N, C-alpha and C positions, 0 to 999 in steps of 0.2 A: 442627470444633475449635468447643468455647463457651468465651466470655468472664464469668467473676465480675464481677459489681456489686453488695458488700455481702448476699452471700449468695445474688444472684438470677443464672439465667442466662440469655444473649441466644443462641438460634438463629442462628448466621451462615450457615448456611444459609437458611435464613426469609429474613435480614436483609441478604445478601449484596449488593444491587443497594443498598442505602440504605447498607452501610458504609461503601460504593466512594465514594460521593457526601457522607455529610454526619461519617464518622469515628467511629471507637470513644469517644473521648473524647465526643461531642455524644451518640451513642448511651445513655453508659451514664448521662448527667445524667434524656433520653429516659424510660428506662426505671428512672428513680426517681420521675417525675411523675405526682401522681396529679391530673388533670384534670377540672372541673365547666365542661357544655355546657350552657345555657338556652335552650331556645327550639329546637323541633325539628320546624320546618318545612325547606322546600325548603335553601335557607341552612344552618340548621342542624344535619340529618343530613348533608348532604355536608361538613363541617368534623368532623360525629362520624365518619364513615365515614375519611377521610380517618389522622386521630387513632388512632382504631383500630390501621390497619392499619401505621400507623408504629411501634406497639410501646412505650407511656408506659405504666409501673403501672400506671392505672386509668382508668377512664372515668365518670363520673356523671354522670345522667343530669333532668333537669329539668325539665318542662312539663306540668302539670294540664291542660292545656284539651283540650276534644275533638276529635276530627278532624272536620273541614270538609270539604265534597266540593268548593271549592278547594282544597284540600290534596293532593287526587288530582295536581293536573296538575304537581306539582312534589317532594313524599316519594315518592323511590320506593320506600318498604318497604309505604306504605299502599297498602290495594284495599277495594272497596266493603264487604267486611264490617267493615272498623276502624270506620266511620263512629260519632261517637261514643263511643267509646273515648277514651281519654288517648294522649294521644300519648307522654308515656315510655316507656307501658308496653308499647304496638302495637311502639316503634321496638327496646325493647333486648334481646329475644329474639333477630330480627332481626340484630340489628346482633351480637352477640352470637358468631355465629356466621363473619362475618368473621377474625378471631382468638382463635382456645385459651389464646393467652399472655397476651391485655388481659380482664380482669375487665368487664362492661362490669353497669352496678349504676342504681338510679333512686333519687331524693333527695323524699323523701317530707315532707309537711307544710309548715313557711312557707323561704324561702331565709334564717335565723338568721346572726349572726355564729358564733355556735358551729359551726355547721353547715361554715360559709366556711372557717374554721382546719383543716380534714381537705384542703383542697389547695391547689398550689402554682401552679395556674393556673385561671381562671376563665374562659370564652366566652362571650362573652351575644351572644344576637342576636333575642332577641322580649321584652323589656321595655322600660314605660313610663320615656321620660327620666329623669326628677327620682328616678325607683330606680335607674337605672345611675348618674346622680352619687352617693346615696347608699351605691352598692356600690362603687363606682370609689374615693371618698374610705378605707371602710374597708379595701380592699384596699392603697390604695396605703399607710399606715398603717402596716400589718400585713404589709407586704414579699411580698405575694399578686401574683402575674402576672395581672395584667386585661387583657382585648381586648376590644372592643364593635366589633362589623360589623352591616353592615342594607344591604338591597338597595331601592330605592323607584322608582318610575318617574315620572320631573320630564317632562322632556323627552323624554331615553331612558332605559332602564332604566340606573341611577346606583348606585353601591354606594362605601358609605363604610368604613373600617377605620383603628380606635385602637388603639394600645400603648402602657402601662404596664409596662414592668416593675421600677418601685421606683428606687429613689436608688443611684447605685456599683453600676451592672448591669456584669459587665463580661465584654468581649468579647474573645474569645482571638482570633479572625480575623474582620479588617472586612471584608476581602470574600471568604472564600470562594476566590480562587485559588491557583494554584502560587505559591510563589513564584518570586518573577523571578531569575536569573543572568547572568552574562556577565565578557569575559574581559581584563583591565588591560594598560593599554597603560604607563600611566604612575599614577604618585605623588608628587610636592612634597613637600618634607620642608619643612614652613611651619606658621605658626598658625593656616592653613586649610588644611591638605593639599586639594589638586585630584585627584583619581581620575580620568583618560582612556580611555575606552573603547576596546579594538583593534577597528583597522578601522575607526573612526567606525558601531558597531555603537551603536543608540539602545538607553540600560537600561531604560527603561519606568519609572524610580523618581519616587516624590514628596517634596515635601518635608514632613519628620516620618518618612518610615523609618526603616528602623535596616536594615545592611550587615554579614555577617563577608566575613576573608579567607583565602584560604587560597593557597600554593604559590606566595605574592611570595619571590621573594630580593632578595635585598638591606638588604631591610625587614620580617626573620621576625617583627620584635618584633609587629606586625601579624596576622600567621596564628594563626589559632582564639583569636584575642584576645573581649574582651567586644564588642557589638556597637555599631556606631557610628553616631547620627545622622548623617541625610541632607540636605543644604542643595543643592537641584538648581543647575546654572549654565546647563545648557543640556541640548539632548538627548545630546551626548553626556559633558558631565563633570559632575559633584559632588564637592564638600567634607565632610570626615567630620572637620575640627575640628585641633586638633595634632595634628603628624606627626614632632614635630622633636625630638631624641634619641632616634628609631627606625633611625637610617642610612639612606641611599642607595638608593631605587628602581636594581633592574640589568635584574630581566628578568620575564614569566611574571606568574602570578598571577591568579585567579579571584573574584570578589564574590556573594554569597550576600544577598536578602531576609531578615532576619528578622523575623516576626510576632510585636509587641508587644504585649500585650493591653491594651485602650483601656476606659479607664472611662467609662460613659454614666450621665445624670442622666436621668432621666423625669420627665414633670407626670401628674399628675392629669387625670380628664376635664375636671372642674371648672374646672382654671386654664386648661386647654387652649382651653378655650372664646374664654374673651378673649385671650387670649397664642398662637394654632394655630402650630404648625409642620406644611408640609407636605414630601410626595415629591412632585417633579415626576416626574409618566412623561409626558407631553405635550407637548414645549417648545413648538410650535402655539399649544397652548391654555393659556398660561402661568397666565394668572387664572381655569381651569376651578376647581381645587380651593378657592378661597374662593369661589367662585359657590354650589359643591356644600356647604360648612362653613354658610354661611347659611341657602341649600335643605333640608337636614334641619332644622335648627331650628326652622324654620319651619314644617314640617310639622309636628312635632311636639307644638309651640303650639296648630295648628289641630286635632290628636286630644285635646288638653289641654281647649279649648273647647269644638269641637263631639261629644267622645267618639268619633269614626268618621273617618277619612281623606276624604283631597277622594276625590267621583266621578272619572270620565275628564272629561278638556274642563272644568274646574272652572275657574272663572276669580277 
């Protein structure tokens, strides 16, 4: 069965596993997204491959630099016969073979503001840092989602990724996990009604979560009512606000977590340089993100001053 989205068809057979993971709503949003990918060395082509297979509306490639010998070790589409040819033109036909549903094009000329206006997402992997700042400023001002990422070898192969999805970016599901549910043992009738879970079963909720109820007896007004905001009191109890005037709890009941959309505000790359927010992935190396943040800036500054990257074991 195919599903409609603004006149476009999504092949549920082709994208079945992806639909199970992401859901139809996310797939619909992807199918209307035009994506620009800047830089087609190893990192850029890996991103391009994944984006094409994901089923976006279109992918446009931008990289007029010639294929070099060093590219052959990281870019899986390049061969010896491609040396000297523009990376984007070599990559485009081979990338297009991966998914007939996704047009793959090459952007010619300069990366102008007018060209950027045609895209919903811009991904940068190869660009001087000052140009990235200017590109990020424009994308932030015009609600174009901007992603900058790169891999460098400092002490080890290190990477960074920066995301700016603009101001007032709505996230419909902040965790991507299944909604929590549990059986109710008691609900008090008071200004801060307390819900106790059955048989001391941990509810797993957090402050700020929302829940709805069904099958409550004696306090039926809460059944299928508007979601209630949760304040966690303990692993087996939480409060849901004023429950007076709803009756007295008798027995039964099931609570279910409701995913409430959240609004996030992202900063531009320029603003994030002086006031970064890190995603901590390794708590054993808590200070590592800050070190890498400074290290990548130092590498780009070196490139501006010397016109090249530091050589191996450069002090």
